PQR file with spaces between the fields and no chain letter, atoms N, CA, C, O and H, PARSE charges and radii, in Angstrom:
ATOM       1  N    MET     1       0.838   -1.169    0.000 -0.4000 1.5000
ATOM       2  CA   MET     1       0.000    0.000    0.000 -0.0000 2.0000
ATOM       3  C    MET     1       0.885    1.236    0.000  0.5500 1.7000
ATOM       4  O    MET     1       1.900    1.293    0.695 -0.5500 1.4000
ATOM       5  N    ARG     2       0.480    2.228   -0.797 -0.4000 1.5000
ATOM       6  CA   ARG     2       1.219    3.490   -0.807 -0.0000 2.0000
ATOM       7  C    ARG     2       0.241    4.639   -1.003  0.5500 1.7000
ATOM       8  O    ARG     2      -0.815    4.468   -1.612 -0.5500 1.4000
ATOM       9  H    ARG     2      -0.344    2.181   -1.362  0.4000 1.0000
ATOM      10  N    LEU     3       0.590    5.790   -0.493 -0.4000 1.5000
ATOM      11  CA   LEU     3      -0.186    7.004   -0.709 -0.0000 2.0000
ATOM      12  C    LEU     3       0.539    7.828   -1.757  0.5500 1.7000
ATOM      13  O    LEU     3       1.748    8.041   -1.659 -0.5500 1.4000
ATOM      14  H    LEU     3       1.448    5.929    0.002  0.4000 1.0000
ATOM      15  N    ALA     4      -0.202    8.296   -2.770 -0.4000 1.5000
ATOM      16  CA   ALA     4       0.401    9.089   -3.833 -0.0000 2.0000
ATOM      17  C    ALA     4      -0.639   10.055   -4.397  0.5500 1.7000
ATOM      18  O    ALA     4      -1.841    9.815   -4.280 -0.5500 1.4000
ATOM      19  H    ALA     4      -1.184    8.123   -2.850  0.4000 1.0000
ATOM      20  N    LEU     5      -0.188   11.122   -4.996 -0.4000 1.5000
ATOM      21  CA   LEU     5      -1.077   12.049   -5.683 -0.0000 2.0000
ATOM      22  C    LEU     5      -1.351   11.518   -7.083  0.5500 1.7000
ATOM      23  O    LEU     5      -0.428   11.111   -7.788 -0.5500 1.4000
ATOM      24  H    LEU     5       0.789   11.317   -5.092  0.4000 1.0000
ATOM      25  N    GLU     6      -2.607   11.521   -7.482 -0.4000 1.5000
ATOM      26  CA   GLU     6      -3.002   11.054   -8.811 -0.0000 2.0000
ATOM      27  C    GLU     6      -3.871   12.113   -9.469  0.5500 1.7000
ATOM      28  O    GLU     6      -4.607   12.829   -8.789 -0.5500 1.4000
ATOM      29  H    GLU     6      -3.357   11.852   -6.910  0.4000 1.0000
ATOM      30  N    GLU     7      -3.786   12.214  -10.793 -0.4000 1.5000
ATOM      31  CA   GLU     7      -4.602   13.180  -11.519 -0.0000 2.0000
ATOM      32  C    GLU     7      -5.970   12.638  -11.889  0.5500 1.7000
ATOM      33  O    GLU     7      -6.922   13.406  -12.022 -0.5500 1.4000
ATOM      34  H    GLU     7      -3.188   11.633  -11.345  0.4000 1.0000
ATOM      35  N    SER     8      -6.085   11.329  -12.058 -0.4000 1.5000
ATOM      36  CA   SER     8      -7.370   10.751  -12.435 -0.0000 2.0000
ATOM      37  C    SER     8      -7.493    9.334  -11.888  0.5500 1.7000
ATOM      38  O    SER     8      -6.498    8.684  -11.567 -0.5500 1.4000
ATOM      39  H    SER     8      -5.311   10.705  -11.950  0.4000 1.0000
ATOM      40  N    ALA     9      -8.736    8.873  -11.790 -0.4000 1.5000
ATOM      41  CA   ALA     9      -9.016    7.536  -11.268 -0.0000 2.0000
ATOM      42  C    ALA     9      -8.808    6.476  -12.353  0.5500 1.7000
ATOM      43  O    ALA     9      -9.028    6.724  -13.539 -0.5500 1.4000
ATOM      44  H    ALA     9      -9.545    9.401  -12.051  0.4000 1.0000
ATOM      45  N    LEU    10      -8.385    5.304  -11.919 -0.4000 1.5000
ATOM      46  CA   LEU    10      -8.300    4.158  -12.815 -0.0000 2.0000
ATOM      47  C    LEU    10      -9.611    3.388  -12.754  0.5500 1.7000
ATOM      48  O    LEU    10     -10.480    3.694  -11.938 -0.5500 1.4000
ATOM      49  H    LEU    10      -8.207    5.102  -10.956  0.4000 1.0000
ATOM      50  N    GLU    11      -9.747    2.406  -13.606 -0.4000 1.5000
ATOM      51  CA   GLU    11     -10.982    1.644  -13.722 -0.0000 2.0000
ATOM      52  C    GLU    11     -11.396    0.971  -12.409  0.5500 1.7000
ATOM      53  O    GLU    11     -12.585    0.939  -12.090 -0.5500 1.4000
ATOM      54  H    GLU    11      -9.041    2.158  -14.269  0.4000 1.0000
ATOM      55  N    ASN    12     -10.451    0.440  -11.650 -0.4000 1.5000
ATOM      56  CA   ASN    12     -10.762   -0.296  -10.422 -0.0000 2.0000
ATOM      57  C    ASN    12     -10.652    0.552   -9.151  0.5500 1.7000
ATOM      58  O    ASN    12     -10.668    0.000   -8.050 -0.5500 1.4000
ATOM      59  H    ASN    12      -9.486    0.466  -11.908  0.4000 1.0000
ATOM      60  N    ASP    13     -10.542    1.871   -9.276 -0.4000 1.5000
ATOM      61  CA   ASP    13     -10.439    2.747   -8.114 -0.0000 2.0000
ATOM      62  C    ASP    13     -11.818    3.111   -7.574  0.5500 1.7000
ATOM      63  O    ASP    13     -12.771    3.290   -8.332 -0.5500 1.4000
ATOM      64  H    ASP    13     -10.529    2.319  -10.170  0.4000 1.0000
ATOM      65  N    GLU    14     -11.905    3.218   -6.254 -0.4000 1.5000
ATOM      66  CA   GLU    14     -13.114    3.716   -5.602 -0.0000 2.0000
ATOM      67  C    GLU    14     -12.804    5.120   -5.112  0.5500 1.7000
ATOM      68  O    GLU    14     -11.748    5.353   -4.523 -0.5500 1.4000
ATOM      69  H    GLU    14     -11.131    3.073   -5.638  0.4000 1.0000
ATOM      70  N    ILE    15     -13.706    6.048   -5.348 -0.4000 1.5000
ATOM      71  CA   ILE    15     -13.506    7.438   -4.937 -0.0000 2.0000
ATOM      72  C    ILE    15     -14.271    7.675   -3.648  0.5500 1.7000
ATOM      73  O    ILE    15     -15.468    7.398   -3.562 -0.5500 1.4000
ATOM      74  H    ILE    15     -14.564    5.858   -5.827  0.4000 1.0000
ATOM      75  N    THR    16     -13.567    8.191   -2.646 -0.4000 1.5000
ATOM      76  CA   THR    16     -14.192    8.547   -1.378 -0.0000 2.0000
ATOM      77  C    THR    16     -13.752    9.952   -1.015  0.5500 1.7000
ATOM      78  O    THR    16     -12.681   10.395   -1.431 -0.5500 1.4000
ATOM      79  H    THR    16     -12.595    8.416   -2.716  0.4000 1.0000
ATOM      80  N    GLU    17     -14.561   10.655   -0.247 -0.4000 1.5000
ATOM      81  CA   GLU    17     -14.237   12.036    0.116 -0.0000 2.0000
ATOM      82  C    GLU    17     -14.213   12.173    1.632  0.5500 1.7000
ATOM      83  O    GLU    17     -15.072   11.639    2.334 -0.5500 1.4000
ATOM      84  H    GLU    17     -15.430   10.296    0.092  0.4000 1.0000
ATOM      85  N    GLN    18     -13.221   12.892    2.118 -0.4000 1.5000
ATOM      86  CA   GLN    18     -13.094   13.141    3.561 -0.0000 2.0000
ATOM      87  C    GLN    18     -12.605   14.562    3.733  0.5500 1.7000
ATOM      88  O    GLN    18     -11.538   14.917    3.230 -0.5500 1.4000
ATOM      89  H    GLN    18     -12.523   13.325    1.547  0.4000 1.0000
ATOM      90  N    GLY    19     -13.362   15.370    4.430 -0.4000 1.5000
ATOM      91  CA   GLY    19     -12.968   16.758    4.689 -0.0000 2.0000
ATOM      92  C    GLY    19     -12.807   17.588    3.429  0.5500 1.7000
ATOM      93  O    GLY    19     -11.961   18.481    3.376 -0.5500 1.4000
ATOM      94  H    GLY    19     -14.228   15.082    4.838  0.4000 1.0000
ATOM      95  N    GLY    20     -13.620   17.299    2.405 -0.4000 1.5000
ATOM      96  CA   GLY    20     -13.558   18.053    1.156 -0.0000 2.0000
ATOM      97  C    GLY    20     -12.447   17.616    0.208  0.5500 1.7000
ATOM      98  O    GLY    20     -12.263   18.231   -0.842 -0.5500 1.4000
ATOM      99  H    GLY    20     -14.307   16.573    2.448  0.4000 1.0000
ATOM     100  N    ILE    21     -11.710   16.576    0.552 -0.4000 1.5000
ATOM     101  CA   ILE    21     -10.631   16.057   -0.295 -0.0000 2.0000
ATOM     102  C    ILE    21     -11.036   14.689   -0.828  0.5500 1.7000
ATOM     103  O    ILE    21     -11.467   13.823   -0.066 -0.5500 1.4000
ATOM     104  H    ILE    21     -11.860   16.076    1.405  0.4000 1.0000
ATOM     105  N    GLN    22     -10.899   14.496   -2.135 -0.4000 1.5000
ATOM     106  CA   GLN    22     -11.216   13.200   -2.728 -0.0000 2.0000
ATOM     107  C    GLN    22     -10.005   12.279   -2.666  0.5500 1.7000
ATOM     108  O    GLN    22      -8.882   12.684   -2.966 -0.5500 1.4000
ATOM     109  H    GLN    22     -10.550   15.199   -2.754  0.4000 1.0000
ATOM     110  N    PHE    23     -10.254   11.027   -2.270 -0.4000 1.5000
ATOM     111  CA   PHE    23      -9.225   10.007   -2.212 -0.0000 2.0000
ATOM     112  C    PHE    23      -9.612    8.865   -3.146  0.5500 1.7000
ATOM     113  O    PHE    23     -10.778    8.476   -3.218 -0.5500 1.4000
ATOM     114  H    PHE    23     -11.166   10.698   -2.026  0.4000 1.0000
ATOM     115  N    LEU    24      -8.629    8.336   -3.852 -0.4000 1.5000
ATOM     116  CA   LEU    24      -8.830    7.166   -4.700 -0.0000 2.0000
ATOM     117  C    LEU    24      -8.257    5.963   -3.981  0.5500 1.7000
ATOM     118  O    LEU    24      -7.119    5.995   -3.512 -0.5500 1.4000
ATOM     119  H    LEU    24      -7.682    8.652   -3.793  0.4000 1.0000
ATOM     120  N    VAL    25      -9.043    4.902   -3.893 -0.4000 1.5000
ATOM     121  CA   VAL    25      -8.587    3.673   -3.249 -0.0000 2.0000
ATOM     122  C    VAL    25      -8.709    2.551   -4.270  0.5500 1.7000
ATOM     123  O    VAL    25      -9.795    2.265   -4.772 -0.5500 1.4000
ATOM     124  H    VAL    25      -9.967    4.876   -4.273  0.4000 1.0000
ATOM     125  N    ASN    26      -7.583    1.923   -4.566 -0.4000 1.5000
ATOM     126  CA   ASN    26      -7.581    0.803   -5.498 -0.0000 2.0000
ATOM     127  C    ASN    26      -8.316   -0.373   -4.884  0.5500 1.7000
ATOM     128  O    ASN    26      -8.251   -0.589   -3.674 -0.5500 1.4000
ATOM     129  H    ASN    26      -6.700    2.156   -4.158  0.4000 1.0000
ATOM     130  N    GLU    27      -9.012   -1.130   -5.711 -0.4000 1.5000
ATOM     131  CA   GLU    27      -9.820   -2.259   -5.237 -0.0000 2.0000
ATOM     132  C    GLU    27      -9.009   -3.243   -4.394  0.5500 1.7000
ATOM     133  O    GLU    27      -9.509   -3.730   -3.380 -0.5500 1.4000
ATOM     134  H    GLU    27      -9.065   -0.955   -6.694  0.4000 1.0000
ATOM     135  N    ARG    28      -7.781   -3.544   -4.784 -0.4000 1.5000
ATOM     136  CA   ARG    28      -6.976   -4.525   -4.033 -0.0000 2.0000
ATOM     137  C    ARG    28      -6.485   -3.988   -2.692  0.5500 1.7000
ATOM     138  O    ARG    28      -6.150   -4.770   -1.803 -0.5500 1.4000
ATOM     139  H    ARG    28      -7.375   -3.149   -5.608  0.4000 1.0000
ATOM     140  N    ASP    29      -6.436   -2.648   -2.530 -0.4000 1.5000
ATOM     141  CA   ASP    29      -5.995   -2.038   -1.275 -0.0000 2.0000
ATOM     142  C    ASP    29      -7.157   -1.636   -0.368  0.5500 1.7000
ATOM     143  O    ASP    29      -6.937   -1.162    0.747 -0.5500 1.4000
ATOM     144  H    ASP    29      -6.708   -2.013   -3.252  0.4000 1.0000
ATOM     145  N    LYS    30      -8.378   -1.820   -0.833 -0.4000 1.5000
ATOM     146  CA   LYS    30      -9.571   -1.384   -0.108 -0.0000 2.0000
ATOM     147  C    LYS    30      -9.641   -1.960    1.313  0.5500 1.7000
ATOM     148  O    LYS    30     -10.077   -1.272    2.236 -0.5500 1.4000
ATOM     149  H    LYS    30      -8.557   -2.205   -1.738  0.4000 1.0000
ATOM     150  N    VAL    31      -9.223   -3.197    1.492 -0.4000 1.5000
ATOM     151  CA   VAL    31      -9.278   -3.846    2.801 -0.0000 2.0000
ATOM     152  C    VAL    31      -8.428   -3.100    3.846  0.5500 1.7000
ATOM     153  O    VAL    31      -8.757   -3.127    5.032 -0.5500 1.4000
ATOM     154  H    VAL    31      -8.869   -3.756    0.742  0.4000 1.0000
ATOM     155  N    TYR    32      -7.358   -2.446    3.427 -0.4000 1.5000
ATOM     156  CA   TYR    32      -6.475   -1.723    4.349 -0.0000 2.0000
ATOM     157  C    TYR    32      -7.101   -0.423    4.849  0.5500 1.7000
ATOM     158  O    TYR    32      -6.651    0.129    5.853 -0.5500 1.4000
ATOM     159  H    TYR    32      -7.091   -2.425    2.464  0.4000 1.0000
ATOM     160  N    PHE    33      -8.123    0.069    4.171 -0.4000 1.5000
ATOM     161  CA   PHE    33      -8.730    1.352    4.521 -0.0000 2.0000
ATOM     162  C    PHE    33     -10.060    1.202    5.246  0.5500 1.7000
ATOM     163  O    PHE    33     -10.771    2.190    5.429 -0.5500 1.4000
ATOM     164  H    PHE    33      -8.489   -0.380    3.355  0.4000 1.0000
ATOM     165  N    GLU    34     -10.410   -0.005    5.659 -0.4000 1.5000
ATOM     166  CA   GLU    34     -11.610   -0.208    6.451 -0.0000 2.0000
ATOM     167  C    GLU    34     -11.319    0.203    7.892  0.5500 1.7000
ATOM     168  O    GLU    34     -10.293   -0.175    8.457 -0.5500 1.4000
ATOM     169  H    GLU    34      -9.833   -0.807    5.510  0.4000 1.0000
ATOM     170  N    ASN    35     -12.219    0.972    8.474 -0.4000 1.5000
ATOM     171  CA   ASN    35     -12.100    1.445    9.865 -0.0000 2.0000
ATOM     172  C    ASN    35     -10.837    2.261   10.114  0.5500 1.7000
ATOM     173  O    ASN    35     -10.187    2.105   11.148 -0.5500 1.4000
ATOM     174  H    ASN    35     -13.052    1.279    8.014  0.4000 1.0000
ATOM     175  N    VAL    36     -10.489    3.133    9.164 -0.4000 1.5000
ATOM     176  CA   VAL    36      -9.333    4.016    9.348 -0.0000 2.0000
ATOM     177  C    VAL    36      -9.739    5.468    9.118  0.5500 1.7000
ATOM     178  O    VAL    36     -10.772    5.764    8.516 -0.5500 1.4000
ATOM     179  H    VAL    36     -11.017    3.260    8.324  0.4000 1.0000
ATOM     180  N    LYS    37      -8.900    6.350    9.612 -0.4000 1.5000
ATOM     181  CA   LYS    37      -9.054    7.780    9.400 -0.0000 2.0000
ATOM     182  C    LYS    37      -7.769    8.264    8.757  0.5500 1.7000
ATOM     183  O    LYS    37      -6.680    7.878    9.180 -0.5500 1.4000
ATOM     184  H    LYS    37      -8.061    6.110   10.101  0.4000 1.0000
ATOM     185  N    ILE    38      -7.883    9.107    7.735 -0.4000 1.5000
ATOM     186  CA   ILE    38      -6.707    9.689    7.092 -0.0000 2.0000
ATOM     187  C    ILE    38      -6.544   11.099    7.639  0.5500 1.7000
ATOM     188  O    ILE    38      -7.456   11.920    7.539 -0.5500 1.4000
ATOM     189  H    ILE    38      -8.767    9.421    7.390  0.4000 1.0000
ATOM     190  N    ASP    39      -5.386   11.376    8.215 -0.4000 1.5000
ATOM     191  CA   ASP    39      -5.133   12.654    8.861 -0.0000 2.0000
ATOM     192  C    ASP    39      -3.873   13.282    8.263  0.5500 1.7000
ATOM     193  O    ASP    39      -2.924   12.576    7.920 -0.5500 1.4000
ATOM     194  H    ASP    39      -4.645   10.709    8.296  0.4000 1.0000
ATOM     195  N    PHE    40      -3.870   14.606    8.141 -0.4000 1.5000
ATOM     196  CA   PHE    40      -2.682   15.325    7.684 -0.0000 2.0000
ATOM     197  C    PHE    40      -1.988   15.898    8.906  0.5500 1.7000
ATOM     198  O    PHE    40      -2.586   16.675    9.649 -0.5500 1.4000
ATOM     199  H    PHE    40      -4.641   15.180    8.419  0.4000 1.0000
ATOM     200  N    VAL    41      -0.752   15.529    9.119 -0.4000 1.5000
ATOM     201  CA   VAL    41       0.008   15.950   10.293 -0.0000 2.0000
ATOM     202  C    VAL    41       1.113   16.902    9.847  0.5500 1.7000
ATOM     203  O    VAL    41       1.961   16.544    9.029 -0.5500 1.4000
ATOM     204  H    VAL    41      -0.266   14.897    8.515  0.4000 1.0000
ATOM     205  N    LYS    42       1.096   18.121   10.394 -0.4000 1.5000
ATOM     206  CA   LYS    42       2.118   19.118   10.049 -0.0000 2.0000
ATOM     207  C    LYS    42       3.409   18.821   10.800  0.5500 1.7000
ATOM     208  O    LYS    42       3.388   18.369   11.944 -0.5500 1.4000
ATOM     209  H    LYS    42       0.407   18.412   11.058  0.4000 1.0000
ATOM     210  N    SER    43       4.526   19.082   10.140 -0.4000 1.5000
ATOM     211  CA   SER    43       5.822   18.890   10.788 -0.0000 2.0000
ATOM     212  C    SER    43       6.283   20.218   11.395  0.5500 1.7000
ATOM     213  O    SER    43       5.677   21.263   11.157 -0.5500 1.4000
ATOM     214  H    SER    43       4.543   19.449    9.210  0.4000 1.0000
ATOM     215  N    LEU    44       7.343   20.164   12.166 -0.4000 1.5000
ATOM     216  CA   LEU    44       7.886   21.370   12.798 -0.0000 2.0000
ATOM     217  C    LEU    44       8.456   22.357   11.791  0.5500 1.7000
ATOM     218  O    LEU    44       8.559   23.550   12.079 -0.5500 1.4000
ATOM     219  H    LEU    44       7.836   19.316   12.359  0.4000 1.0000
ATOM     220  N    PHE    45       8.826   21.868   10.609 -0.4000 1.5000
ATOM     221  CA   PHE    45       9.501   22.708    9.618 -0.0000 2.0000
ATOM     222  C    PHE    45       8.553   23.209    8.532  0.5500 1.7000
ATOM     223  O    PHE    45       9.015   23.675    7.490 -0.5500 1.4000
ATOM     224  H    PHE    45       8.742   20.899   10.376  0.4000 1.0000
ATOM     225  N    GLY    46       7.235   23.125    8.749 -0.4000 1.5000
ATOM     226  CA   GLY    46       6.271   23.694    7.818 -0.0000 2.0000
ATOM     227  C    GLY    46       5.677   22.710    6.825  0.5500 1.7000
ATOM     228  O    GLY    46       4.666   23.025    6.196 -0.5500 1.4000
ATOM     229  H    GLY    46       6.860   22.747    9.595  0.4000 1.0000
ATOM     230  N    GLY    47       6.259   21.544    6.660 -0.4000 1.5000
ATOM     231  CA   GLY    47       5.705   20.544    5.755 -0.0000 2.0000
ATOM     232  C    GLY    47       4.706   19.680    6.482  0.5500 1.7000
ATOM     233  O    GLY    47       4.168   20.062    7.521 -0.5500 1.4000
ATOM     234  H    GLY    47       7.080   21.288    7.171  0.4000 1.0000
ATOM     235  N    GLY    48       4.467   18.535    5.936 -0.4000 1.5000
ATOM     236  CA   GLY    48       3.560   17.614    6.591 -0.0000 2.0000
ATOM     237  C    GLY    48       3.388   16.351    5.766  0.5500 1.7000
ATOM     238  O    GLY    48       3.957   16.208    4.684 -0.5500 1.4000
ATOM     239  H    GLY    48       4.904   18.224    5.092  0.4000 1.0000
ATOM     240  N    GLN    49       2.591   15.442    6.303 -0.4000 1.5000
ATOM     241  CA   GLN    49       2.342   14.185    5.583 -0.0000 2.0000
ATOM     242  C    GLN    49       1.009   13.612    6.023  0.5500 1.7000
ATOM     243  O    GLN    49       0.515   13.910    7.110 -0.5500 1.4000
ATOM     244  H    GLN    49       2.129   15.558    7.182  0.4000 1.0000
ATOM     245  N    PHE    50       0.429   12.776    5.153 -0.4000 1.5000
ATOM     246  CA   PHE    50      -0.791   12.065    5.495 -0.0000 2.0000
ATOM     247  C    PHE    50      -0.447   10.842    6.323  0.5500 1.7000
ATOM     248  O    PHE    50       0.540   10.159    6.048 -0.5500 1.4000
ATOM     249  H    PHE    50       0.831   12.533    4.269  0.4000 1.0000
ATOM     250  N    LYS    51      -1.254   10.564    7.334 -0.4000 1.5000
ATOM     251  CA   LYS    51      -1.082    9.368    8.162 -0.0000 2.0000
ATOM     252  C    LYS    51      -2.403    8.621    8.176  0.5500 1.7000
ATOM     253  O    LYS    51      -3.472    9.229    8.225 -0.5500 1.4000
ATOM     254  H    LYS    51      -2.056   11.118    7.557  0.4000 1.0000
ATOM     255  N    VAL    52      -2.322    7.309    8.132 -0.4000 1.5000
ATOM     256  CA   VAL    52      -3.498    6.451    8.214 -0.0000 2.0000
ATOM     257  C    VAL    52      -3.596    5.957    9.648  0.5500 1.7000
ATOM     258  O    VAL    52      -2.694    5.283   10.146 -0.5500 1.4000
ATOM     259  H    VAL    52      -1.454    6.815    8.092  0.4000 1.0000
ATOM     260  N    LEU    53      -4.711    6.298   10.318 -0.4000 1.5000
ATOM     261  CA   LEU    53      -4.900    5.964   11.726 -0.0000 2.0000
ATOM     262  C    LEU    53      -6.065    4.989   11.879  0.5500 1.7000
ATOM     263  O    LEU    53      -7.120    5.193   11.278 -0.5500 1.4000
ATOM     264  H    LEU    53      -5.444    6.845    9.914  0.4000 1.0000
ATOM     265  N    ARG    54      -5.891    3.938   12.668 -0.4000 1.5000
ATOM     266  CA   ARG    54      -6.979    2.994   12.959 -0.0000 2.0000
ATOM     267  C    ARG    54      -7.968    3.652   13.913  0.5500 1.7000
ATOM     268  O    ARG    54      -7.565    4.315   14.869 -0.5500 1.4000
ATOM     269  H    ARG    54      -5.034    3.772   13.156  0.4000 1.0000
ATOM     270  N    VAL    55      -9.270    3.469   13.652 -0.4000 1.5000
ATOM     271  CA   VAL    55     -10.304    4.011   14.553 -0.0000 2.0000
ATOM     272  C    VAL    55     -11.110    2.891   15.159  0.5500 1.7000
ATOM     273  O    VAL    55     -12.026    3.143   15.942 -0.5500 1.4000
ATOM     274  H    VAL    55      -9.597    2.931   12.875  0.4000 1.0000
């Protein structure tokens, strides 16, 4: 599983929206995103990254 920016969905992608942001989840990776929350965590130096958190 990897998180990446994509310009368009592929045939087997599922589109979901959280907080006004659309996420594409590939069919084979869908099981990893059940009961999770995607959060953006800012770093001390102004950047940040998405984290997948179990809920």
